[in-house]
C-alpha positions as CSV (number, residue, x, y, z in Angstrom):
1,M,-32.8,-4.9,8.9
2,S,-34.3,-7.6,10.9
3,A,-36.7,-10.2,9.6
4,L,-38.8,-8.9,11.9
5,A,-39.0,-5.2,10.5
6,L,-39.1,-6.9,6.6
7,T,-42.3,-8.1,8.0
8,G,-43.6,-5.0,9.6
9,M,-43.9,-6.4,13.1
10,A,-42.6,-4.4,15.9
11,L,-39.5,-5.4,18.0
12,P,-40.5,-6.5,21.7
13,A,-39.5,-3.5,24.1
14,N,-37.3,-6.0,26.2
15,V,-35.3,-6.7,23.3
16,A,-32.2,-4.9,22.4
17,V,-30.9,-4.4,19.0
18,A,-27.1,-4.6,18.6
19,E,-25.3,-1.4,17.2
20,P,-22.9,-1.9,13.9
21,E,-19.0,-2.2,14.4
22,T,-17.5,1.2,13.6
23,A,-14.2,1.6,12.8
24,R,-12.4,3.1,15.7
25,V,-9.2,3.3,17.6
26,V,-8.8,0.6,19.8
27,S,-5.5,1.3,21.8
28,A,-2.2,3.9,21.6
29,V,1.0,2.8,22.8
30,D,3.7,5.7,22.6
31,I,7.1,4.1,21.1
32,D,9.0,7.4,21.6
33,N,8.1,10.9,21.5
34,R,6.8,10.9,17.9
35,R,6.2,7.4,17.5
36,Q,2.9,5.3,18.1
37,L,1.8,1.8,17.9
38,V,-2.0,2.4,17.4
39,E,-4.6,0.0,16.6
40,V,-7.8,0.6,14.8
41,F,-10.7,-1.9,14.5
42,S,-11.8,-2.8,10.6
43,P,-15.6,-3.6,10.8
44,A,-15.0,-5.3,7.5
45,M,-12.2,-7.8,8.3
46,D,-14.0,-8.1,12.1
47,K,-10.4,-7.4,13.8
48,S,-8.1,-4.8,15.0
49,I,-5.2,-3.7,12.6
50,P,-1.8,-2.6,14.2
51,L,-0.3,0.7,12.7
52,Q,3.3,2.6,13.2
53,V,2.5,6.0,13.3
54,I,4.6,8.6,12.8
55,R,3.4,11.9,14.2
56,A,4.0,15.0,12.4
57,A,7.0,17.0,13.3
58,D,4.6,20.2,13.7
59,T,1.7,19.0,15.8
60,E,0.8,22.5,16.8
61,N,-1.4,22.9,13.4
62,P,-3.1,20.2,11.4
63,R,-1.2,18.3,8.9
64,P,-1.0,16.1,5.6
65,T,-0.8,12.1,6.2
66,M,1.0,9.4,4.6
67,Y,-0.2,6.7,4.4
68,L,3.2,4.2,3.7
69,L,2.4,0.6,2.8
70,N,4.3,-2.7,3.2
71,G,5.5,-4.9,0.6
72,S,4.4,-8.8,0.2
73,Q,4.9,-9.6,3.5
74,G,3.1,-7.2,5.5
75,G,5.7,-5.7,7.7
76,P,6.4,-8.6,10.5
77,N,9.6,-10.4,10.8
78,Q,11.5,-7.3,10.1
79,S,10.1,-7.1,6.5
80,G,8.8,-3.6,6.1
81,W,10.4,0.1,5.8
82,D,11.0,0.2,9.7
83,A,13.5,-2.8,9.5
84,Q,14.5,-2.8,5.9
85,T,14.9,1.3,5.2
86,D,16.2,4.2,6.9
87,A,12.2,5.4,6.8
88,V,11.7,6.0,10.2
89,S,14.6,8.4,10.7
90,F,14.1,10.4,7.1
91,L,10.5,11.0,8.0
92,R,10.3,11.6,11.4
93,D,11.5,15.4,11.0
94,K,9.1,15.9,8.4
95,D,5.6,18.0,8.7
96,V,3.2,15.0,7.7
97,N,1.6,12.0,9.5
98,V,2.7,8.8,8.6
99,V,0.8,5.5,9.0
100,T,2.1,2.0,8.4
101,P,-0.4,-0.8,8.5
102,V,1.5,-3.9,9.7
103,G,-0.6,-7.0,8.2
104,G,-2.3,-8.3,4.8
105,A,1.1,-10.2,3.5
106,S,0.3,-11.5,0.3
107,S,-2.9,-9.6,0.2
108,Y,-2.6,-7.2,-2.5
109,Y,-4.6,-4.9,0.1
110,T,-7.5,-5.1,-2.1
111,D,-10.7,-6.6,-0.7
112,W,-11.2,-10.1,-1.9
113,V,-14.2,-11.5,-2.8
114,R,-14.0,-14.7,-0.6
115,D,-11.9,-15.4,3.2
116,D,-8.9,-17.7,2.5
117,A,-8.3,-20.8,4.3
118,V,-4.5,-19.1,4.9
119,L,-4.8,-15.5,4.6
120,G,-7.7,-15.3,6.1
121,R,-10.7,-12.3,5.7
122,N,-8.8,-9.6,3.5
123,K,-10.9,-6.2,2.9
124,W,-8.2,-4.1,2.8
125,Q,-9.2,-1.3,-0.1
126,T,-12.3,-0.8,2.1
127,F,-10.3,-0.5,5.2
128,L,-7.7,2.1,3.4
129,N,-10.4,3.7,1.5
130,E,-13.5,4.3,3.8
131,E,-13.2,3.0,7.4
132,L,-9.1,4.2,8.7
133,P,-8.7,7.8,7.0
134,S,-11.5,9.5,9.2
135,V,-10.4,7.7,12.1
136,I,-6.5,8.0,12.0
137,E,-6.5,11.3,10.9
138,G,-9.1,12.7,13.5
139,F,-7.0,11.0,16.1
140,L,-4.0,12.8,14.8
141,R,-5.4,16.1,14.0
142,A,-4.6,16.0,10.4
143,D,-5.6,18.4,7.7
144,G,-7.1,15.9,5.2
145,N,-4.8,16.2,2.5
146,R,-3.0,12.9,2.2
147,T,-0.6,10.5,-0.1
148,A,-0.5,7.0,-0.1
149,V,2.7,5.4,-1.1
150,G,3.5,1.3,-2.2
151,V,6.3,-0.8,-2.7
152,S,6.4,-4.2,-4.9
153,M,3.0,-5.4,-4.1
154,S,1.5,-2.7,-2.2
155,G,2.8,-0.3,-5.4
156,T,0.0,-1.8,-7.4
157,S,-2.8,-1.5,-4.7
158,V,-1.8,2.4,-4.4
159,L,-2.9,2.6,-7.8
160,N,-6.3,0.6,-7.3
161,L,-6.9,2.5,-4.3
162,A,-6.9,6.0,-6.2
163,I,-8.4,4.4,-9.1
164,A,-11.4,3.4,-7.1
165,K,-11.9,6.5,-5.0
166,P,-11.2,10.0,-7.7
167,G,-10.2,12.8,-6.0
168,F,-9.8,11.0,-2.4
169,W,-6.1,10.6,-2.5
170,N,-3.7,13.9,-3.4
171,S,-1.3,11.9,-5.1
172,V,-0.1,8.3,-5.1
173,A,3.4,6.6,-5.4
174,S,4.2,3.5,-6.7
175,Y,7.8,2.0,-6.2
176,S,8.5,-1.3,-8.6
177,G,5.1,-2.0,-8.5
178,C,3.5,-4.3,-11.8
179,A,0.5,-1.7,-13.0
180,Q,-1.1,-5.0,-15.4
181,T,-2.9,-7.0,-13.1
182,S,-5.3,-9.1,-15.9
183,D,-3.3,-10.5,-18.5
184,P,-1.6,-13.7,-18.4
185,I,1.8,-12.3,-17.3
186,G,0.1,-10.2,-14.7
187,Q,-2.3,-12.9,-13.1
188,E,1.2,-15.0,-13.2
189,F,2.9,-12.3,-10.8
190,V,0.0,-12.2,-8.7
191,R,-0.4,-15.9,-8.4
192,I,3.3,-16.3,-8.1
193,T,2.6,-13.7,-4.9
194,V,-0.1,-14.8,-3.2
195,E,-0.1,-18.0,-3.6
196,T,3.8,-19.4,-3.9
197,W,5.1,-16.8,-1.5
198,G,2.3,-16.1,0.3
199,G,1.2,-19.9,0.9
200,G,-2.5,-18.6,0.0
201,Q,-5.0,-20.9,-0.8
202,S,-6.0,-19.6,-4.3
203,I,-6.0,-16.4,-6.1
204,E,-9.3,-16.9,-7.2
205,N,-10.3,-16.3,-3.4
206,M,-9.2,-12.5,-4.4
207,W,-10.5,-11.4,-7.7
208,G,-12.5,-14.6,-8.5
209,P,-12.0,-16.5,-11.9
210,R,-9.2,-15.2,-13.7
211,N,-11.5,-14.8,-17.0
212,G,-14.0,-13.0,-14.6
213,P,-14.9,-9.0,-14.6
214,L,-13.0,-8.2,-11.3
215,W,-9.3,-8.8,-13.0
216,R,-10.3,-6.4,-15.0
217,A,-11.6,-3.8,-12.6
218,N,-8.3,-4.3,-10.8
219,D,-6.0,-3.3,-13.5
220,P,-4.6,-0.1,-13.1
221,L,-3.4,-0.2,-16.7
222,V,-7.1,-0.9,-18.0
223,N,-8.5,1.4,-15.6
224,A,-5.8,4.4,-16.0
225,E,-8.3,6.9,-16.5
226,G,-9.2,6.8,-13.2
227,L,-5.9,8.1,-12.0
228,R,-7.0,11.7,-13.6
229,G,-6.8,14.3,-11.0
230,T,-4.4,12.3,-8.9
231,E,-1.3,13.2,-9.2
232,V,1.1,10.0,-9.9
233,Y,4.8,8.9,-8.9
234,L,6.5,5.9,-10.2
235,S,9.5,4.3,-10.2
236,T,11.5,1.0,-11.7
237,G,14.9,-0.4,-12.5
238,T,15.7,-2.7,-14.4
239,G,16.4,-5.7,-13.2
240,I,20.4,-5.1,-14.3
241,P,22.8,-5.5,-10.8
242,A,24.7,-2.6,-9.5
243,A,26.5,-0.8,-6.9
244,P,26.0,0.0,-4.0
245,H,23.0,-1.8,-3.8
246,D,23.5,-5.1,-5.6
247,T,27.0,-5.6,-3.6
248,P,28.4,-6.7,-0.3
249,A,28.5,-2.9,0.3
250,D,24.9,-2.5,1.0
251,A,23.9,-2.4,4.8
252,R,21.3,-5.0,4.3
253,V,23.4,-7.5,2.7
254,Q,26.2,-6.7,5.4
255,D,24.1,-7.3,8.4
256,G,22.2,-10.5,6.7
257,R,19.0,-9.1,6.2
258,I,18.8,-10.5,2.6
259,P,21.2,-12.5,0.9
260,L,23.0,-11.0,-2.0
261,P,22.6,-14.1,-4.6
262,V,19.3,-14.2,-3.8
263,Q,18.6,-10.7,-4.2
264,I,20.2,-10.9,-7.5
265,A,18.9,-14.3,-8.8
266,F,15.2,-13.4,-7.7
267,G,15.3,-9.4,-7.8
268,G,16.7,-9.1,-11.2
269,P,14.4,-11.0,-13.2
270,I,11.1,-9.6,-10.9
271,E,12.5,-6.1,-11.6
272,A,12.5,-6.4,-15.2
273,A,9.1,-7.4,-15.3
274,V,7.8,-4.7,-13.1
275,H,10.2,-2.3,-15.7
276,F,7.7,-3.8,-18.4
277,C,4.4,-2.7,-16.3
278,T,5.7,0.4,-15.4
279,V,6.9,1.9,-18.6
280,N,3.7,0.5,-19.7
281,L,1.5,2.6,-17.1
282,A,3.5,5.7,-18.0
283,D,2.7,5.3,-21.3
284,R,-0.6,5.0,-21.3
285,L,-1.1,7.8,-18.8
286,R,0.5,10.5,-21.5
287,E,-1.6,8.7,-24.1
288,L,-4.6,10.3,-21.8
289,N,-2.7,13.6,-21.2
290,I,-2.6,12.5,-17.8
291,P,0.7,13.9,-16.0
292,V,2.9,11.2,-14.6
293,T,6.3,11.6,-13.1
294,L,8.6,8.3,-14.0
295,D,11.9,7.8,-12.2
296,E,13.2,5.0,-14.5
297,R,16.5,3.8,-13.1
298,P,18.8,2.3,-15.9
299,V,19.7,-0.5,-13.6
300,G,18.7,-2.2,-10.1
301,T,16.9,-5.2,-9.1
302,H,13.7,-5.3,-6.6
303,S,14.8,-4.6,-3.6
304,W,15.0,-2.6,-0.3
305,G,17.7,-0.6,-0.8
306,Y,16.0,1.5,-4.2
307,W,13.1,1.9,-2.3
308,E,15.0,3.4,0.6
309,D,16.1,5.5,-2.4
310,D,12.9,6.1,-3.9
311,L,11.4,7.2,-0.6
312,R,13.8,9.9,-0.8
313,S,14.0,10.7,-4.3
314,S,10.2,11.1,-4.5
315,W,9.9,13.2,-1.5
316,P,9.4,16.9,-3.2
317,F,7.1,15.3,-5.4
318,L,5.0,14.1,-2.3
319,A,5.6,16.9,-0.1
320,R,4.2,19.1,-2.4
321,S,1.1,17.1,-3.4
322,V,0.1,17.6,-0.2
323,G,1.3,21.2,0.7
324,S,4.0,20.2,3.1
325,R,7.6,21.8,3.0
326,T,9.9,20.2,0.8
327,N,13.0,19.8,3.2
């Protein structure tokens, strides 16, 4: 409301009132007969967000939508699902639309309380829960059923998306995502992701002071009751290296996408911590009598080979949850 309106004074007839910006498709470029690069404007972040889109195999009828989120690097520079896995070829014959935002590195795909000097303005939960779905699903002629799939950092995010908007998501799948964010261990994991790896100015720009209420408000373990009514799939390894992904036989190691020593030295301890978080969440959901599917692998580091496997393993669960065919 304008200052004039607040005082009860009418605006002059020749003064135009700017309409608020709305979320909308800005551009769409075909990559091939099934894939597009689509940009959607986010009013909350005041910028256009690029999306990698795979249209459902059956375009004659409305189909569900999978929001497939990237990990801590957000997808650019070959850091996402498209470059690190066979997700594109696996999903292109499925009867779901697939939407992957590009960007949001080290943001936890959440709403930050302040802009960050390095990471900028992040209002991702608003974008993913409020702005994007109606726009992109209308563009794709989708049927209103949806699932959110996240890996590593975004494995935490998809849980919080569902908790923040009960009943909106048919299902969520978290691959190697740490569900604890408000205890000292979880906060340190967040700090490493945001500040050490992402170069962010401060994690307090995200959810405020560490002892503030927003840390608990964005902790899926603390707020597990909010997942009631959403189908939940969790997967985790233990951090123990194993064949074939933690050996020179893995395709990503062979072509140099990731050095094997780095994958083992860093991915092992990270996945061990994630295993602790994930099992805790699964146990809490069972205490609350909330159904959960847990794929608890006895081995495996925090690395793309296992998440490629997770996508395939969870596909029947995801497809059933949104009413799509499972093959």
